[in-house]
C-alpha angles and dihedrals in degrees: 000000000000091000090052092049092048093050092044094053093048092048091050088049090053090052088063098039121004097206105043099074092042092052088043092056094042096049095045092048094046100043108022142040094235093092131031111186119210116246093259090061099033091106088078090073094051111121095231092048091051090049092051092046090051092053090049089049092054091049093051091043090059098038094049092059099054117086114245090009088066090059091050089049091052090054091052091045092055087090100029100052097051089047090051089046091056091050093045093048092046096046095040098046093045096045127090111246137173090272101030114060101160107043093155090080089066098053102040091101094059137318092228093066097073092046094051090044090053092049092052094046094046092046090053092049092046092051091050091048093049092046092048091049091055091054093045093048092047094050096043100033089243097303092111094060098093094046094046091046093052090050090051092050091049090049091050091053092046092051089051093054093045092049092058103032104030109012095168088064087069090072096071088040089056091050091051089047092055091049090048092051091051091051091046092052090051090049093050092049091049090048092051092048091050091051091047091050091049093051090046091051092050091050093051092049091050095053093046 
């Protein structure tokens, strides 16, 4: 159960920012005793890998806060974030952490399961993030992008900490996430209907 919660939290974190949970795992494994990565994922704590991930994090941090460019970044990240989610779920759920001391029991049925689970979770989070950003940019004219992006980064970091230190706390977070996605879908549908109605109204006025 703890392994599942740890992997879930890290995958959700990757759906918001691909690089934060990977850096989180690598740094904690390299410099602390909170995380001990299995040999198959030990490359995450390599100094060169951490340096590259940090550069990529800075690039996304900047791009995600500029209107229009943030939408382009979300398109590019459609592949990257789910991939990072698969890695984060796999590495996190199969690692030994302060709260998970026997991760092997979780992966005995197949090592591909955590990776696929992480991809699905991160893809869902990414889709919700991208959809929410469209609504926020439309309503605010793009001025909300930096504020929303900072909130997303902070949430990604918070999910990383909870995943390692208090994985059971991810359960209510997941419930809130599902509720949020449902509300977002309803908001997007309402927004599309309003735009369609507006275009229809303009067309009627034109032909009159």
